[in-house]
Structures are given as structure tokens and as C-alpha cells.
C-alpha positions in Angstrom: 109.9 -90.9 47.6 108.6 -94.3 48.5 106.4 -97.0 47.0 103.6 -98.5 49.1 102.1 -101.9 48.2 98.7 -103.3 49.3 98.4 -106.9 48.1 94.7 -107.6 49.2 92.2 -110.3 48.5 90.6 -108.5 45.5 93.8 -107.1 44.0 97.1 -105.2 44.4 97.5 -101.4 44.8 100.7 -99.5 44.4 101.1 -95.9 45.5 103.9 -93.3 45.0 104.2 -91.5 48.2 106.1 -88.3 48.7 106.0 -86.1 51.9 102.6 -87.5 52.9 100.9 -87.1 49.5 100.0 -89.8 46.9 101.3 -88.6 43.6 100.6 -91.7 41.5 98.8 -95.0 41.9 98.0 -98.2 40.1 95.7 -101.2 40.7 95.6 -104.8 39.3 92.8 -107.2 40.1 93.4 -110.8 41.3 91.5 -113.9 40.3 90.3 -116.3 43.2 89.6 -120.0 42.8 86.3 -120.8 44.5 85.3 -124.1 42.9 84.6 -126.1 46.1 82.6 -125.0 49.2 84.7 -122.9 51.5 87.6 -122.8 49.0 89.5 -119.5 48.4 92.8 -119.9 46.6 95.0 -117.6 44.5 98.2 -118.0 42.6 101.2 -116.3 44.3 102.8 -115.6 40.9 99.7 -113.5 40.0 100.4 -111.4 43.1 104.0 -110.7 41.8 102.7 -109.9 38.3 100.1 -107.6 39.8 102.6 -105.8 42.1 104.9 -105.1 39.0 102.0 -104.1 36.8 100.6 -101.7 39.5 103.9 -100.0 40.0 104.3 -99.4 36.3 100.7 -98.0 36.2 101.6 -95.7 39.1 104.4 -94.3 37.2 102.5 -93.7 34.1 103.1 -90.2 32.9 105.7 -89.4 35.7 108.4 -91.9 34.7 111.0 -89.3 35.5 110.2 -89.8 39.3 111.7 -93.3 39.3 115.1 -92.1 40.2 113.8 -90.5 43.4 112.5 -93.8 44.9 114.4 -94.8 48.0 112.2 -97.8 49.3 109.3 -100.1 49.0 107.0 -101.3 51.8 104.6 -104.1 51.3 101.3 -104.8 53.0 99.9 -108.3 52.4 96.6 -110.1 53.1 97.2 -112.0 56.3 97.3 -115.7 57.0 97.6 -117.0 53.4 99.8 -120.0 52.8 102.5 -120.0 50.2 104.7 -123.1 49.8 108.0 -123.4 48.0 109.9 -126.6 47.1 113.7 -127.3 47.2 114.1 -125.4 43.9 112.2 -122.4 45.3 109.3 -123.2 42.9 105.7 -122.6 44.1 104.1 -126.0 45.0 100.5 -125.1 44.7 98.1 -122.2 44.8 97.9 -120.3 48.1 95.1 -120.9 50.5 93.7 -117.5 51.6 92.7 -116.2 55.0 89.0 -116.6 54.1 89.3 -120.3 53.1 87.1 -122.0 55.7 87.9 -125.7 54.8 90.6 -126.2 57.5 88.0 -125.7 60.3 87.6 -129.4 61.1 91.3 -130.4 60.8 92.3 -127.5 63.0 89.9 -128.5 65.7 91.0 -132.1 65.6 94.7 -131.0 65.8 94.0 -128.9 68.9 92.0 -131.7 70.6 94.3 -134.6 69.8 97.4 -132.7 71.0 95.7 -130.9 73.8 96.9 -127.6 72.7 96.2 -124.3 74.5 97.5 -121.8 71.9 97.4 -118.9 74.4 99.7 -120.8 76.7 102.0 -121.9 73.8 102.3 -118.8 71.7 100.3 -116.0 73.5 97.5 -115.7 71.0 94.2 -117.4 70.2 94.2 -119.3 66.9 90.9 -119.2 64.8 90.4 -121.0 61.4 91.7 -118.1 59.5 95.3 -118.6 60.8 97.9 -120.2 58.5 98.3 -123.2 60.7 95.0 -124.5 59.8 95.8 -124.2 56.1 99.0 -126.1 56.5 97.2 -128.9 58.4 94.6 -129.1 55.6 97.3 -129.4 52.9 98.9 -132.2 55.0 95.7 -134.1 55.1 94.2 -133.3 51.7 97.3 -132.7 49.5 100.0 -134.9 51.1 102.2 -134.9 47.9 102.4 -131.1 48.2 103.1 -131.3 51.9 106.1 -133.7 51.4 107.7 -131.2 49.0 107.7 -128.2 51.3 110.9 -126.5 51.9 109.9 -122.9 52.6 106.6 -121.6 54.2 105.7 -117.9 53.6 102.9 -115.5 54.1 101.8 -113.5 51.1 103.8 -110.4 52.0 106.8 -112.6 52.9 106.6 -114.2 49.4 106.6 -110.7 47.7 109.6 -109.6 49.9 111.4 -112.9 48.9 110.5 -112.4 45.1 111.8 -108.8 45.2 115.0 -109.4 47.3 115.8 -113.1 47.4 115.8 -113.0 51.2 113.7 -115.5 53.1 112.6 -113.6 56.2 109.5 -112.8 58.4 108.5 -109.9 60.7 106.6 -110.3 63.9 103.3 -108.5 62.9 102.3 -110.8 60.1 104.1 -113.8 61.6 101.9 -113.6 64.7 98.9 -114.7 62.6 100.5 -118.0 61.5 99.7 -120.1 64.6 103.3 -121.2 65.2 104.9 -117.8 66.1 105.4 -117.1 69.8 104.0 -113.5 70.1 105.7 -113.0 73.5 109.2 -114.0 72.6 108.8 -113.2 68.9 110.3 -116.5 68.0 109.1 -119.6 66.1 107.6 -122.3 68.3 109.4 -125.5 67.0 107.3 -127.8 69.1 104.1 -126.8 67.2 105.9 -127.2 63.9 107.1 -130.6 64.9 103.6 -131.7 65.8 102.4 -130.7 62.3 105.2 -132.6 60.8 107.5 -129.7 59.7 111.0 -131.0 60.5 114.5 -129.8 60.0 114.5 -130.3 56.2 112.2 -127.3 55.9 114.0 -124.0 56.1 113.4 -121.5 58.9 113.2 -117.9 57.9 115.2 -115.1 59.5 113.2 -113.0 62.0 113.4 -109.3 61.4 112.5 -106.3 63.5 109.8 -104.1 62.1 112.1 -101.2 61.2 114.7 -103.6 59.5 115.5 -103.6 55.8 114.8 -107.0 54.1 117.2 -106.1 51.3 117.6 -104.3 47.9 115.9 -105.2 44.6 117.0 -108.1 42.6 118.7 -106.8 39.5 116.0 -108.4 37.3 113.3 -106.6 39.3 115.1 -103.3 39.3 115.6 -103.5 35.5 112.0 -104.4 34.9 110.8 -101.4 36.8 113.5 -99.0 35.8 114.4 -98.4 39.5 117.8 -98.0 41.1 119.3 -101.3 42.3 119.8 -99.8 45.7 116.1 -99.3 46.4 115.4 -100.9 49.8 112.5 -103.2 50.7 111.4 -102.8 54.3 110.1 -105.5 56.6 106.5 -104.9 55.6 103.5 -106.6 57.3 100.0 -107.9 57.3 97.3 -105.6 55.9 95.9 -104.8 59.4 99.4 -104.0 60.8 100.1 -101.7 57.8 96.7 -100.1 58.0 97.5 -99.2 61.6 100.7 -97.4 60.5 98.7 -95.7 57.7 96.1 -94.4 60.1 98.7 -93.2 62.7 97.7 -96.1 65.1 101.2 -96.4 66.5 100.6 -95.4 70.0 97.9 -95.9 72.6 94.5 -94.4 72.5 93.2 -95.0 69.1 91.0 -97.7 67.5 91.0 -98.2 63.8 88.1 -100.0 62.1 88.5 -101.3 58.6 85.2 -101.7 56.7 86.0 -104.1 53.8 85.2 -107.7 52.8 85.9 -108.3 56.5 85.7 -105.9 59.4 88.7 -105.5 61.6 89.1 -103.4 64.8 92.5 -102.9 66.2 94.5 -100.7 68.6 98.2 -100.3 69.7 99.8 -101.6 72.9 103.3 -101.6 74.1 102.8 -104.9 75.8 101.1 -108.2 74.9 97.4 -108.3 75.9 96.2 -111.4 77.9 93.7 -113.1 75.8 93.1 -116.2 78.0 89.5 -115.3 78.5 88.8 -113.8 75.1 88.6 -116.5 72.5 87.7 -113.9 69.8 90.6 -111.6 70.4 93.6 -111.8 68.2 96.6 -110.6 70.3 98.8 -109.9 67.3 102.3 -108.2 67.3 102.3 -104.9 65.4 104.6 -104.0 62.5 106.1 -101.2 64.7 107.9 -103.5 67.2 104.8 -103.4 69.5 101.4 -105.2 69.8 98.2 -104.9 67.9 95.2 -106.5 69.7 92.6 -107.1 67.1 88.9 -108.4 66.7 87.6 -109.5 63.3 84.3 -110.1 61.8 83.4 -111.4 58.4 80.4 -110.2 56.1 80.9 -106.5 56.3 80.6 -104.6 52.9 79.9 -107.9 51.3 76.7 -108.3 53.4 75.5 -104.8 52.6 76.3 -105.2 48.9 74.5 -108.5 48.8 71.3 -106.9 50.1 71.7 -103.9 47.7 71.9 -106.4 44.8 68.8 -108.2 46.1 66.8 -105.0 46.3 68.1 -103.9 42.9 69.9 -100.9 44.1 73.5 -99.6 43.9 75.9 -98.0 46.2 74.9 -94.5 45.1 71.5 -95.2 46.8 72.9 -96.7 49.9 72.6 -93.7 52.3 69.2 -92.6 51.1 67.7 -96.2 51.5 69.4 -96.6 54.9 67.9 -93.4 56.2 64.4 -94.3 55.0 64.2 -96.8 57.8 64.2 -96.0 61.6 66.7 -97.3 64.1 65.7 -100.9 64.7 64.3 -101.4 61.2 60.8 -101.7 62.5 61.7 -104.9 64.3 63.3 -106.6 61.4 66.7 -108.3 62.4 69.5 -109.6 60.2 72.1 -112.2 61.1 74.5 -111.2 58.3 76.5 -114.5 58.4 76.2 -115.1 54.7 79.8 -116.6 54.5 80.0 -118.0 58.0 80.7 -116.1 61.2 84.0 -115.2 62.7 82.7 -112.9 65.6 81.3 -115.0 67.2 83.6 -117.6 65.9 81.1 -120.0 64.3 82.6 -120.7 60.7 79.6 -122.9 59.7 76.9 -120.4 60.6 74.4 -119.3 58.0 72.7 -115.9 57.7 69.0 -115.3 58.5 66.3 -112.6 58.5 64.3 -112.7 61.6 61.0 -111.1 62.9 59.5 -110.7 59.4 55.9 -109.4 59.3 53.6 -108.2 56.6 54.4 -104.6 57.5 58.1 -104.5 58.1 59.5 -106.6 55.2 60.5 -103.8 52.9 63.7 -103.0 50.9 64.5 -100.1 53.3 64.1 -102.2 56.5 66.0 -105.1 55.0 69.0 -102.9 54.2 68.8 -101.1 57.6 68.6 -104.4 59.5 71.6 -105.7 57.6 73.8 -102.7 58.2 72.7 -102.6 61.9 73.6 -106.3 62.2 77.0 -105.7 60.6 77.6 -102.7 62.9 76.6 -104.4 66.0 78.8 -107.2 65.3 81.6 -104.6 65.0 80.5 -103.3 68.3 81.0 -106.7 69.8 84.6 -106.6 68.7 85.1 -103.2 70.3 83.6 -104.5 73.5 85.9 -107.4 73.6 88.9 -105.0 73.3 87.6 -102.9 76.1 87.1 -105.9 78.3 90.7 -106.9 77.6 91.7 -103.5 79.0 92.7 -102.0 75.6 92.0 -98.3 76.0 90.8 -95.9 73.2 89.0 -92.7 73.1 88.7 -92.1 69.3 87.9 -94.2 66.3 89.4 -94.0 62.8 87.3 -95.7 60.0 88.8 -96.8 56.8 87.9 -99.0 53.9 85.1 -98.7 51.3 82.3 -98.5 53.9 83.9 -95.3 55.3 82.6 -93.4 52.3 79.0 -93.6 53.7 78.1 -90.6 55.8 75.2 -92.4 57.3 77.2 -95.6 58.2 80.0 -93.5 59.8 77.3 -91.8 62.0 75.8 -95.1 62.9 79.2 -96.5 64.0 79.9 -93.4 66.1 76.4 -93.6 67.7 76.6 -97.4 68.3 80.1 -97.2 69.9 79.5 -93.8 71.5 82.9 -92.3 70.5 84.1 -89.6 68.1 85.0 -90.9 64.6 87.3 -89.6 61.9 88.7 -90.9 58.6 92.1 -90.1 57.0 92.3 -88.0 53.9 93.9 -90.8 52.1 91.8 -93.9 51.4 94.7 -96.2 51.0 95.7 -96.8 54.5 97.5 -100.1 54.1 99.5 -98.9 51.1 100.3 -95.6 52.9 101.4 -97.7 55.9 103.8 -99.6 53.6 105.3 -96.4 52.4 105.6 -94.9 55.9 107.3 -98.1 57.2 109.7 -98.0 54.1 110.6 -94.4 55.0 111.1 -95.5 58.7 113.4 -98.4 57.7 115.3 -96.2 55.3 115.9 -93.4 57.9 116.9 -96.0 60.5 119.7 -97.0 58.3 121.3 -93.7 59.2 119.8 -92.5 62.5 117.5 -94.0 65.1 114.0 -92.7 64.4 110.6 -93.4 66.0 107.8 -94.2 63.5 105.4 -92.0 65.5 107.6 -89.1 64.6 107.1 -89.8 60.9 103.4 -90.6 61.1 102.3 -87.6 63.1 103.7 -85.2 60.4 102.2 -86.9 57.3 98.7 -88.3 58.2 96.0 -85.8 57.4 92.3 -86.2 58.6 89.4 -85.6 56.3 87.5 -83.0 58.2 84.3 -83.6 56.3 84.2 -87.2 57.4 84.6 -86.5 61.2 81.5 -87.2 63.2 80.5 -87.2 66.9 77.9 -89.4 68.6 74.3 -88.2 68.9 73.2 -88.9 72.5 69.5 -89.4 71.5 70.6 -92.1 69.0 73.2 -93.5 71.4 70.5 -94.4 73.8 68.3 -96.1 71.2 71.2 -98.2 69.9 72.2 -99.2 73.4 68.7 -100.7 73.9 68.9 -102.3 70.4 72.3 -103.7 71.0 71.4 -105.6 74.1 68.5 -107.4 72.4 70.5 -108.0 69.2 73.5 -109.6 70.9 71.2 -111.9 72.9 69.6 -112.9 69.6 72.9 -113.7 68.0 74.1 -115.8 70.8 70.9 -117.8 70.8 70.8 -118.1 67.0 74.4 -119.4 66.4 74.0 -122.2 69.0 72.5 -124.5 66.3 75.7 -124.3 64.3 78.2 -125.0 67.0 
């Protein structure tokens, strides 16, 4: 039996995973500091508290199962910046992936140092990456910057808190902006340009199937677990969701419909992203590569419109289907929190082509969901252009519960679509990776061997594209993407 952890933006989930089934789960919410424009910060200590509380909740009523736990695998929100001082004390709250304040300082850093990140580390570097947050701290909080002795991502921090070992793994590390995705090493030249010198510790670099360590005695005692419980290398939430959906070999695209929308696939080699500024050529947490495209404003955009028209999620499908494809001409640029695909962080949202006859609640929701979906299609097109091959799509996240939205995605992308029986893909990925790490302690094992036996499809959520709708969406998509490209020029 294994524990899978998903430390996300909204909260931390813990699942108890046994032979492919979840037999217990717990959840603890996070608080986010959003006092200033673009600010998104959280307390790392609160993640640890939430992790421990969620594990305890997962065991409620089945405490006798604790002795069967062999390992823990952690999925963490990507790109967040955690800083420790010389006494291993947290210096300041962590800047999250969605904190857009570093946009200007990152642009200035790239220009002043004439940096081509694809040439330096094999991956494009947008504002979400950790390097921008580190530069922002240097400029706006220099006292904290001078105290830095360890730099960690959220899941690295939790691994360290549980085991005492300061280490990283390539999947999550490839989203920092200073990790060379081709050699899977730290680029010291980039750190030096930032001002991170030898007095700042460098972490050990693990392989994805490695064990970070066993639980600190104080943690084991708090949870009532055996002190020999292992903690696997873990990874970023997208990397672990890939594992949790069986996306560990070529041919599959996973789309996560959450606060942000991510689309990713598996490759055995690094994808050349020189000509694709919106492609994140990540490493995977399975010793391979995970080319990924990301867009902001997904379920949050839909929910914002639902709130505006005074409806709730239970009415989503009915209202969506009350408007035809194309929303009677109404268009939505759903960039309510800026845009990441295209990469225009300062963009605002807009409703276009309003007339006296089409400005209705139904058309407004339809236009928004179509805008969100067509932006996801833009990501899929980028992956295809980069020669990433896939012939099926797995959809996860809160949005995957909508029958109508799943069908829309299948029609827009013209591919069959399915969802896993378990809705906790990232946490399941953590548990599967922990199982993989544990078994590799004794015998070499491929993660695909494990995942193919334990990931079950939800047959009721499988859909295939409707060719009549596919044709209509193809026409709509061409016009919509032209409108987006024209609209965002004012914010560049």
C-alpha cells in the first residue's frame, strides 16, 4: 500500500492506494496571499501541515492499515519558489507559479544578458518558471535574497521536510529555468548571472525511480507509520498526472482541466522547441521527456461566467447546450487573469461581437467555453507542429466531469477522448511512482509495467468526435485564432 500526495494551488490531497484502488483520502485547503496585483504567495509550512493533516484524514476509520504502507510519492504545484536560510528556516512565503509580478524583471534579465534559454538549457522559459520569481526576490526583497542557502520547489520542500534530504528530480527541476533538460544538470552559469554563488547549497540530482529517503522519526511518529517507509523522487503536478493517466509511453495526450489547462505527452527524447516559444519541453518524472503546452483561465473562466449569470455548476451542461456552436457570433477572449497561450501575461479578457440579439446568458457561457477550448486546441496544434505524436486524449481535472465539454474537446481536436476512473490523477501518479521506486530497490522494473495494470478507464466518459461538429469547429477555430492574435497585439 502506498500514499499519494497532490500539493496543489488550492489545497493538498492525500490518497491511500492499494492495487490500483483508492481506499482512503483526505483533503486540506490552502490560503493564498493576493494583496497586490499579480501576487500569489503561500506559506510552505502550511503545505507540510496540510500534508500531515490530509494523511491523517485519509486513515480515519482504517488506522489499522498504517502498518501496510511502504512508500509515499509527492506531486507538487510546479515552479513555486521556496527559500531556506543557513539554519534551514523558511525565509519568506513562496511565490507560486501563477504569480505574474516577475514578468518585467525576467524580460530585462533575458535582454541584458542576451540569453537564449533553448540554447542554454533546452527549454523555453515563460514568466511562470521559478527563475523569474528568484529574480523578483532579488530586486524587490534583497534582504531575503542575501539570506538564501537552499532553493527548493514545493515538492522538493516537502521531500526535504519528510526525509531531511536536499534533492531534486529532473521533471520538476526542468521548470526552474536553470536546469539543463538535455544533460539533466544544473546550469551554473545562469545561477551565477542571477547572483547565486557558492555559498548557496546545490541539491543532489536524482533519477525518477530513486528513493529520496525514509521518514524522519518525528514525522513517522506523528503519522504512526513505520520509520522505514520510503519517499520517492516525486515530481511536478503535470509530471505526476502523466504517470497517473498512464502517459508514460508515446501516443497519448493528457489534458488537465483545472485552474490552468495543460496538455502534455511522453517522448523518449528532448523535443526541439527553438521555433515554439509556447512549448515547455520538460523532462518527465519517468526518466524521459514531457513536452507540454499550458494555458491559463480554464475552469476559473467558466466559473466566473457561471457566477455572472447566477448559475451553478449543476446547470453548466444544460446552459452550454442551449446555445449553438459559435454562440450566435459572440466571442470571448477568456484572458481574465492574463494569457499564457499565447504568452501575453498582461492581456485582459473581452467579449466581442455583441449584438442586441446574441447577448444572452447561454451564448455568453458557450462563447467562453469555446474560447477556453480553442485555446487548448492551440496548445495541441503546437505539440503536433513540434512532431509530438498522439492518437488519443485523456482528460482529467474538474472540467472532465462535464459530458458536453468532453464532447466539445473531442470534436474540436478531432480525436477520441477518455477519462480515468480515478479523478485524482496527480496523487495516483505519486502513489504509482512510490511503488515503482520501492520495487526498483529490489528488482529493475519499468513504470509502464505497473501503470498498465492499475489504471482503469471510465467507460461512461469515453467519447468520439462527431464529424458534423468537427467541420463546424474547424471553421470556427480558424476565425477565432485570427481574432485572438489580433486582439492580444495591444498588450504586447
